[in-house]
C-alpha positions in Angstrom: 116.9 199.1 50.4 116.6 196.2 47.9 119.4 194.5 46.1 119.3 192.7 42.8 120.6 189.1 42.7 121.3 187.2 39.5 121.8 183.5 39.4 124.3 181.9 37.0 124.0 180.0 34.7 120.2 180.2 34.6 120.2 184.1 34.4 117.2 184.1 36.8 117.1 187.3 38.9 115.2 188.5 41.9 115.3 191.2 44.5 116.4 190.8 48.1 115.3 193.2 50.9 117.9 194.7 53.2 118.6 192.2 56.0 117.0 189.3 54.1 119.0 186.2 53.3 119.7 185.2 49.7 117.9 181.9 50.2 114.8 183.5 51.8 114.5 186.0 49.0 115.0 183.4 46.3 112.2 181.3 47.9 109.9 184.3 48.0 110.6 184.7 44.3 109.8 181.0 43.7 113.4 180.2 42.8 114.4 177.1 44.7 118.0 176.8 45.7 119.4 173.7 47.5 119.1 173.9 51.3 119.1 171.7 54.4 119.2 173.3 57.8 118.6 176.9 56.9 120.8 178.0 59.8 124.4 177.7 58.5 125.1 174.2 59.9 124.9 171.7 57.0 126.5 173.4 54.0 123.8 172.2 51.5 123.2 175.8 50.3 126.8 176.6 49.6 127.4 178.5 46.4 129.8 180.9 44.7 129.8 184.7 44.8 130.8 185.9 41.3 130.3 189.5 42.0 129.2 191.6 45.0 129.6 191.6 48.8 127.7 189.8 51.5 127.5 189.7 55.2 128.2 186.0 55.8 125.9 185.8 58.8 126.0 183.4 61.8 127.3 180.0 60.7 129.5 177.1 61.8 133.1 177.7 60.8 133.5 174.0 60.0 130.7 174.5 57.4 132.3 177.6 55.8 136.0 178.2 56.4 137.9 181.4 55.9 139.7 179.8 53.0 136.3 179.0 51.3 135.3 182.7 51.9 138.5 183.8 50.2 137.7 181.5 47.3 134.3 183.2 46.9 132.0 180.8 48.6 129.1 181.6 50.8 126.2 179.9 52.6 123.1 181.4 51.0 120.8 180.4 53.9 122.5 182.9 56.2 124.3 185.4 53.8 122.7 188.8 53.4 123.7 191.0 50.5 125.5 194.3 51.0 125.5 195.1 47.3 123.8 193.7 44.1 125.1 190.1 43.6 125.8 187.7 40.9 125.9 184.1 42.3 126.6 180.7 40.9 124.4 177.9 42.3 122.4 174.9 41.1 118.7 175.5 41.1 116.1 172.9 42.2 113.4 172.3 39.6 112.7 168.6 39.7 112.1 166.1 42.4 115.3 164.3 41.5 117.3 167.5 42.3 116.5 167.2 46.0 118.5 165.2 48.5 116.5 162.4 50.1 117.2 162.3 53.9 116.4 160.1 56.9 115.5 162.3 59.9 114.0 162.0 63.3 110.9 164.1 64.1 108.6 164.8 67.0 104.8 164.9 66.8 103.7 168.3 68.1 100.0 168.1 67.7 97.3 165.6 66.7 94.0 167.3 65.7 91.0 165.1 65.0 89.1 167.0 62.3 86.7 164.1 61.4 85.8 160.8 63.1 88.5 159.0 61.0 90.8 161.9 60.0 93.6 163.5 62.0 95.8 166.4 61.1 99.2 165.6 62.5 101.9 168.3 62.8 105.5 167.3 63.4 108.8 169.1 64.0 112.3 168.4 62.9 115.4 168.8 65.0 116.6 172.4 65.4 119.4 172.1 62.9 117.4 170.4 60.2 114.9 171.5 57.5 113.4 169.3 54.8 113.6 170.7 51.3 110.8 169.4 49.2 108.4 170.3 46.4 104.7 170.9 47.2 102.9 167.7 46.6 105.7 165.2 47.7 105.4 162.7 50.5 107.5 161.1 53.2 107.8 157.5 54.4 107.7 156.8 58.1 110.1 154.1 59.1 108.4 151.8 61.7 110.0 149.5 64.2 108.6 146.4 62.4 110.7 147.4 59.4 107.7 148.5 57.4 107.0 151.9 55.9 104.0 154.1 55.9 103.7 156.9 53.3 102.0 160.2 53.9 101.7 163.3 51.8 103.0 166.6 53.1 100.1 169.1 53.3 102.2 172.1 54.0 103.9 174.2 51.2 107.7 174.6 51.3 107.5 178.2 52.4 105.6 177.2 55.6 107.8 174.5 57.0 108.2 175.3 60.7 105.8 172.5 61.4 105.1 169.9 58.7 101.6 168.7 58.4 100.0 165.4 57.4 96.3 164.4 56.9 96.0 160.8 58.1 92.9 158.6 57.8 92.4 155.9 60.4 92.4 152.5 58.8 90.8 149.9 61.2 93.4 147.4 62.3 96.2 149.4 60.7 99.4 149.0 62.7 100.4 152.7 62.5 97.1 154.5 62.4 95.6 152.5 65.2 98.5 153.6 67.4 98.2 157.2 66.2 94.4 157.4 66.9 94.3 155.4 70.1 97.6 155.7 71.9 99.6 158.8 70.7 99.2 161.9 72.7 101.9 164.0 71.1 105.7 164.3 71.7 106.3 160.9 70.2 109.6 160.6 68.3 109.5 159.0 64.9 111.9 158.6 61.9 111.1 159.2 58.3 112.6 159.3 54.8 111.9 161.9 52.2 111.0 163.8 50.2 109.7 161.2 47.8 107.4 161.2 44.7 107.0 163.1 41.5 103.6 164.7 42.2 104.3 168.4 42.1 103.3 171.5 40.2 104.8 171.9 36.7 105.4 175.6 36.9 106.8 176.0 33.4 103.3 175.6 32.0 100.7 178.4 31.8 97.7 176.0 31.2 94.7 176.2 33.5 94.6 173.5 36.2 91.9 171.1 37.3 92.6 169.6 40.7 90.8 166.4 41.7 91.0 165.2 45.3 89.4 162.2 46.9 89.1 162.2 50.7 92.5 162.9 52.3 94.0 163.2 48.8 93.3 166.8 49.6 96.6 166.9 51.5 99.2 167.2 48.7 96.8 169.2 46.6 96.4 171.7 49.5 100.2 172.1 49.5 100.3 172.7 45.8 97.5 175.2 45.8 98.9 177.1 48.8 102.3 177.2 47.0 100.7 178.6 43.8 98.6 181.2 45.7 101.6 182.3 47.8 103.7 182.9 44.6 100.8 184.6 42.9 100.5 182.2 40.0 97.8 183.7 37.7 96.7 180.4 36.1 93.1 179.5 36.4 92.6 176.8 39.1 89.6 174.7 39.9 89.5 172.2 42.8 87.0 169.3 42.9 87.1 167.7 46.3 85.1 164.5 46.6 84.1 162.7 49.8 81.4 160.3 50.9 79.5 162.6 53.4 79.7 166.1 54.7 82.0 165.4 57.7 84.5 163.9 55.3 85.2 167.3 53.8 87.2 167.9 56.9 88.6 171.4 56.1 85.7 173.0 54.1 86.4 176.5 55.1 89.9 176.6 53.7 89.1 176.2 50.0 86.1 178.5 50.5 88.5 181.1 51.8 90.9 180.6 48.9 87.9 181.1 46.5 86.8 184.3 48.2 90.4 185.8 48.2 91.6 184.8 44.8 89.7 185.4 41.6 91.5 182.7 39.7 90.5 179.9 42.1 87.2 178.0 42.2 86.1 175.3 44.7 83.5 172.6 43.9 82.8 170.0 46.6 81.2 166.7 45.6 79.6 164.1 47.9 79.0 160.6 46.7 76.7 159.5 49.6 75.4 162.5 51.5 73.4 161.7 54.6 69.9 163.1 55.3 71.3 165.1 58.2 73.9 166.7 55.9 71.0 168.6 54.1 73.3 168.7 51.1 72.3 170.8 48.1 75.6 170.7 46.3 77.0 168.3 43.7 76.7 164.6 44.1 78.1 161.5 42.6 81.7 160.5 41.7 84.1 163.4 41.9 85.8 162.7 38.5 82.3 162.5 36.9 81.6 166.1 38.1 84.7 167.2 36.0 83.3 165.3 33.0 80.0 167.2 33.4 81.7 170.6 33.5 84.4 170.1 30.9 83.5 168.9 27.4 87.2 169.5 26.4 90.3 169.2 28.5 92.8 169.4 25.7 94.2 172.7 26.9 94.4 171.9 30.6 96.5 170.1 33.2 95.0 167.8 35.7 96.4 167.0 39.1 94.6 164.1 40.8 95.1 162.5 44.2 93.1 159.8 45.9 92.2 156.1 45.8 93.5 154.0 42.9 90.0 153.4 41.5 89.4 157.1 41.3 92.8 157.8 39.7 92.3 155.1 37.1 88.8 156.2 36.2 89.9 159.9 35.9 92.9 159.1 33.7 90.9 156.9 31.4 87.9 159.1 31.0 89.8 162.5 30.8 92.1 161.2 28.1 89.7 159.1 26.1 86.5 161.2 26.5 87.8 164.8 27.0 91.0 164.8 24.9 93.3 165.5 27.8 96.9 164.8 26.6 98.1 161.8 28.6 101.3 163.6 29.6 99.2 166.4 31.2 97.6 164.1 33.8 99.6 164.0 37.0 98.5 161.7 39.7 99.3 160.4 43.2 97.5 157.2 43.8 97.2 156.0 47.4 98.3 152.4 47.3 97.5 150.0 50.1 100.1 148.4 52.3 99.9 144.8 53.5 98.1 145.7 56.7 95.5 147.8 54.8 97.0 151.2 55.6 96.9 153.8 52.9 98.4 157.1 52.1 98.0 159.7 53.3 
């Protein structure tokens, strides 16, 4: 049996399956409510029941007291509806709506997917979850007092293990240790989520994604979020790299293209090697977009990669292809003092 849930004051509504928590069903409907631990421990998801009955679920009594229940409050991460509900809770729609946290984490796996690229998966403590928007990043807080920024490559609905795509920067303090010393199980601290690179879902414009190298990471999160929530906007991904091995997850966007009629993948190599036997597109990745789109005035562009690529794309798309400047969203990987870059 499914129940109807209405959020005040937004008037958004969604269905919740029998036994499903309010938070889980809202996330499935792409309606983001505040949350932290997702297991009744932190109280971030606390909101008011205006009408209806819930099973409060397992939670810490210090987080939701009997007096608060009598006052109509509930923890939506563990409450399951018994009837249709009307609830009052703030919705998260902008990066500024989300609490920035400092948390410990443990590296669970380091997968070398290219000679200089590793996919790193890490886990938070049992009572913690990180609420974020697809496309945002985190800062690792290092012992020398410096920070290293890396984009989250996993969408919010798939947050059991968080994923980063990290390029090895020679002589980089953090990435040298990651590639040469870390074996997994290391404990690190980070701060996040950070950044304003995320999908503007209020628009229905077709999207052009432009990724350079490991700039694929946050774009991967955005695309997987969009496909999971069945957004029907036309999406095209241009992923640029130097040579074939630098397209370190080529099968993934190929699978997206085969499974979703509104998604297209165009890989572009700037310096393919003879052994690559490359017959696809070559040159600068943003130039491939210029070749394919004489007019971008009705599109949105999400670009992520090196500063030079971002600057060239912004300039050429707006000046030569009539893209409105406010429809160009970018995450530029800036270089730290020790030549490390994000992600």
